[in-house]
C-alpha positions in Angstrom: 76.8 156.4 115.0 79.4 156.3 112.5 82.6 155.0 112.9 85.2 157.8 113.5 86.9 159.1 110.1 89.9 156.9 108.7 93.1 159.2 109.0 95.7 158.2 105.9 99.4 158.2 106.1 100.3 158.7 102.3 103.9 157.5 101.9 105.5 158.5 98.4 107.9 160.7 96.7 106.9 164.4 95.9 107.9 166.5 92.9 110.7 167.5 92.3 111.7 165.5 90.4 108.5 165.2 88.3 108.3 161.8 88.0 105.1 159.2 87.1 105.5 158.3 90.7 105.9 161.5 92.7 103.1 163.1 90.3 100.6 160.6 91.2 101.4 160.7 94.8 100.8 164.6 94.8 97.5 164.0 92.6 96.3 161.2 94.9 96.5 163.1 98.1 94.9 165.9 96.6 92.1 164.0 95.5 91.5 161.7 98.5 91.5 165.4 100.5 88.6 166.5 98.0 86.7 163.3 99.2 86.9 165.1 102.6 89.4 162.2 103.9 92.2 163.4 106.3 95.7 162.8 104.6 98.9 163.0 106.0 102.1 162.9 103.2 105.2 161.4 104.3 107.6 162.6 102.0 110.5 159.8 100.9 112.4 162.1 99.1 112.6 165.2 101.2 115.4 168.2 100.6 118.8 167.0 102.4 119.6 168.5 105.5 122.1 170.2 106.0 122.5 170.7 102.2 126.1 170.1 102.1 125.4 166.5 102.4 123.8 166.2 99.1 127.0 165.7 96.8 128.3 162.7 99.6 127.1 159.6 98.0 126.4 157.2 100.8 126.6 159.7 103.5 123.5 161.8 102.0 121.7 158.4 102.6 122.1 158.4 106.4 121.0 162.0 106.6 118.2 161.4 104.8 116.9 158.0 106.0 117.3 159.1 109.7 114.3 162.1 109.8 112.6 159.9 107.5 112.1 157.4 110.2 111.4 159.8 113.0 108.7 161.2 110.6 106.9 158.1 110.0 107.0 157.0 113.6 105.2 160.1 114.2 102.8 159.6 111.3 102.3 156.2 113.1 100.9 157.8 116.0 98.5 160.3 114.2 97.0 158.0 111.4 94.9 154.8 111.2 96.6 153.6 107.5 99.8 154.1 105.8 99.3 154.0 102.0 102.9 153.2 101.2 103.8 154.2 97.1 106.3 151.2 96.5 109.3 150.8 93.6 111.7 148.2 93.0 115.4 148.2 94.1 117.1 149.9 97.0 113.7 152.2 96.9 111.7 149.2 98.8 114.8 148.6 101.0 115.2 152.6 102.1 111.6 153.6 101.9 108.6 151.1 101.6 110.4 148.3 104.1 110.7 150.6 106.8 107.1 152.1 106.6 105.7 148.4 106.7 107.6 147.8 109.8 107.1 151.0 111.5 103.4 151.1 110.9 103.2 147.7 112.1 105.2 147.9 115.1 102.3 150.9 116.0 99.3 148.8 115.1 98.4 150.8 112.3 96.6 148.9 108.7 99.2 148.7 105.7 98.0 149.0 102.1 101.2 148.7 99.6 100.9 150.3 96.4 103.5 148.4 94.5 104.4 149.9 91.0 107.8 149.3 90.0 108.0 147.9 86.3 111.3 146.1 87.1 109.1 143.8 89.7 110.1 140.3 88.1 113.9 141.2 88.1 113.9 142.8 91.6 111.7 139.9 93.1 114.1 137.3 91.4 117.4 138.1 93.4 115.7 139.8 96.5 112.4 138.7 97.4 114.3 136.7 100.2 114.4 140.3 101.7 111.1 141.4 100.3 109.0 138.4 101.5 109.0 139.3 105.4 108.1 142.9 104.6 105.3 141.9 102.4 103.4 139.5 104.9 102.8 142.3 107.1 100.8 143.9 104.5 97.3 144.1 105.3 96.7 144.7 101.3 98.5 144.6 98.1 97.4 146.7 95.1 99.2 147.5 91.8 98.2 149.6 88.6 97.4 146.9 85.9 97.5 143.3 85.5 101.0 143.3 84.5 102.1 143.3 88.3 99.3 140.8 89.6 100.9 137.3 88.4 104.4 138.3 89.5 103.2 138.8 93.4 100.7 135.7 92.9 103.1 133.4 91.7 104.7 133.9 95.0 101.9 133.4 97.1 100.4 137.2 97.4 97.2 138.1 96.2 96.6 141.8 94.8 94.0 144.2 93.8 94.3 146.4 90.6 93.8 149.9 91.3 95.0 151.9 87.9 96.8 154.9 88.0 94.6 158.0 87.8 94.7 160.6 85.2 93.1 164.5 85.5 91.0 164.8 82.5 89.8 168.0 83.5 93.7 169.3 83.1 94.7 167.0 80.2 92.6 167.5 77.0 92.7 167.5 73.2 94.4 170.5 71.7 95.2 171.9 67.8 99.1 170.4 67.6 97.6 168.7 64.1 96.7 172.4 62.6 100.5 172.8 62.6 102.6 172.3 59.3 105.3 170.4 61.1 105.2 167.3 63.1 106.1 167.6 66.5 107.2 164.6 68.7 107.2 164.5 72.7 109.0 162.2 74.6 107.9 162.7 78.4 110.5 160.3 80.2 113.6 161.4 82.5 116.7 161.2 81.1 118.1 157.6 82.7 119.3 154.7 80.7 115.8 152.9 81.5 113.9 155.0 79.5 116.1 154.7 76.4 115.7 158.4 75.2 118.7 157.2 72.6 116.3 154.9 70.3 113.8 158.1 70.2 116.6 160.2 68.9 117.6 157.8 66.4 114.3 157.1 65.4 113.8 161.1 64.8 116.8 160.8 62.6 114.9 158.5 60.5 111.9 161.0 60.4 114.2 164.3 59.5 114.5 162.5 56.4 111.2 162.4 55.4 110.2 165.7 57.4 113.2 168.3 57.6 111.3 170.5 59.6 110.2 168.0 62.5 111.0 168.8 65.9 111.1 166.8 69.1 111.3 168.0 72.9 112.3 165.5 75.2 110.7 166.7 78.8 112.8 165.2 81.7 115.9 165.5 83.9 118.8 162.8 84.7 122.0 161.8 84.0 122.0 160.8 80.6 121.5 164.5 79.5 125.1 165.2 78.5 125.5 161.5 76.4 121.8 162.3 74.8 122.9 165.3 73.7 126.3 164.5 72.3 124.3 161.8 70.4 121.7 164.7 69.5 124.7 166.8 67.8 126.4 163.5 66.1 123.0 162.6 64.7 122.7 166.4 63.3 119.4 167.3 65.0 120.7 170.3 67.1 118.4 172.5 65.3 115.3 170.2 65.7 115.7 168.6 69.3 114.9 170.6 72.6 115.6 169.7 75.9 113.2 171.0 78.1 114.7 169.6 81.2 112.4 169.9 84.3 108.9 170.3 83.1 106.4 170.7 86.4 103.3 168.7 86.0 101.1 171.6 85.7 102.8 172.6 82.9 102.4 169.6 80.8 99.0 169.6 79.6 100.2 173.1 77.5 103.2 170.7 75.8 101.2 167.9 75.2 98.7 170.4 73.3 101.6 171.1 70.9 102.6 167.5 70.0 101.7 165.4 67.1 102.9 162.2 68.4 104.3 161.0 72.1 106.8 158.4 72.4 107.8 155.9 75.3 110.9 154.2 74.4 111.7 152.7 77.7 113.1 149.3 78.2 111.0 148.2 81.2 107.8 149.5 82.3 104.6 149.3 84.7 101.8 151.9 83.7 103.2 154.8 82.4 101.1 158.0 83.4 102.7 159.4 80.7 100.9 157.4 77.9 97.9 158.1 79.8 98.5 162.1 79.9 99.0 161.7 76.1 96.0 159.7 75.5 93.7 162.5 77.3 95.3 165.0 75.2 94.1 163.7 71.7 98.0 162.7 71.1 98.5 159.3 69.5 101.2 157.3 71.4 104.3 155.2 69.9 105.6 152.8 72.9 107.6 150.1 73.3 106.0 146.9 74.1 107.7 146.1 77.6 106.6 145.0 80.8 102.9 146.4 81.5 102.5 148.8 78.5 100.6 146.0 76.7 98.1 145.8 79.9 97.6 149.5 79.5 97.5 150.0 75.4 96.5 147.7 72.9 98.7 147.5 69.7 96.9 149.1 66.8 93.8 150.1 68.7 94.7 152.8 71.3 98.3 153.1 70.4 101.3 151.7 68.3 103.5 149.3 70.2 106.9 148.2 68.8 110.1 146.3 70.1 112.5 148.0 72.2 115.9 149.1 71.0 114.7 149.3 67.7 114.8 153.2 66.1 113.5 151.6 62.6 110.1 149.9 63.9 110.0 153.2 66.1 110.3 155.7 63.1 107.9 153.5 60.8 105.1 153.6 63.4 105.7 157.2 63.5 105.7 157.8 59.9 102.1 155.9 59.7 100.7 158.1 62.0 101.8 161.0 60.2 100.9 159.8 56.8 97.6 157.8 57.5 94.8 160.2 58.7 92.3 157.7 59.3 94.6 155.9 61.4 95.8 159.0 63.5 92.0 159.8 63.8 91.0 156.2 64.9 93.4 156.1 67.5 93.1 159.5 68.8 89.7 158.8 69.5 90.1 155.5 70.9 92.8 157.1 73.2 90.2 159.5 74.5 87.8 157.3 74.9 90.5 155.0 76.8 91.7 157.7 78.9 88.1 157.7 80.6 88.7 154.5 82.0 91.6 156.1 84.3 89.7 159.0 85.6 89.4 159.7 89.3 85.3 158.7 89.4 86.6 155.3 87.6 89.1 154.3 90.0 87.9 156.0 93.1 85.6 153.1 93.8 88.3 150.5 93.4 90.9 152.3 95.6 88.1 152.9 98.5 87.0 149.2 98.2 90.7 148.2 98.5 91.1 150.4 101.6 87.9 148.7 102.9 89.4 145.2 102.5 92.3 146.1 104.5 90.8 147.8 107.5 87.4 145.9 107.4 84.2 147.3 106.1 82.7 148.6 109.5 85.4 150.8 110.2 85.5 152.6 107.0 81.5 153.2 107.2 82.1 157.0 107.5 84.6 157.5 104.4 83.7 158.6 101.4 82.9 155.1 99.9 80.5 154.5 103.0 78.7 157.5 103.0 
């Protein structure tokens, strides 16, 4: 007789906002349910109740934290395994750590899915607080080889389970047929993602391609500053701030793009790069953090130093002017993206669950059937 089906509490953010971690959380829940796994989502960024507390920094955190702890306690009574989407900074302290402790207090298995591109800096200053929680995890998974040694040198083993891109939704379009280049940036408007450098690079591009246009899809506190920079650079007739774009609408946007830019200053495994590759859009990215573990310079993308608009512009111009290079990167990107389809990743994830739970416990789940 098979063991009873495993129930999973998936703890993480959900859109909005439409960031990579939130989109991955929602997508993972859908994919697991599609495999017949019972999944309960425990959202770390539920709307504030009452709504009037939202503008009150500090106070609002308490109003969100207490209901979150109650939801964790209840979820631990209904589920066997906690899959916790974790990040650096306050997100760890307020979201991941409480989930770990509550799950273990109730005797549940915990898999921490750590995703923070700033892990080294965060651990350097706060590992004394992080370590006790990590020691209680039954398994730690990370999206790429970038984070593995950061944990390893602190005595924690990890398993690599990559981010997932939905190839049924993201597929090539006909952007190359358009007369003027369309450049896409799909990062939120925060200092970490350095959209200012992308704008400065675009100003250089416009000197050779006056009809070129740029779309910046994302929200965040830097919008007014970036809009002012757009004005100062004389780009207002070429730059569109698309604001918040639902992930279901992103495939159509990628299909209109010639090139995707990732200008971030720190990163782990940006899903926006995978979505661009799967859409047949060549990528120019900074070579920070885990990005070189995700794509290889001159083979699956063009990588440039951070905060260097001149080098970024040169890479973009290469792709606009060198058609054989563009075609080679597009095809290599499409091939590379297949490695991150659910069919390629599911076995790694189920194996991580099996290690945490014990093979016999996992026998009735999809990997054991």
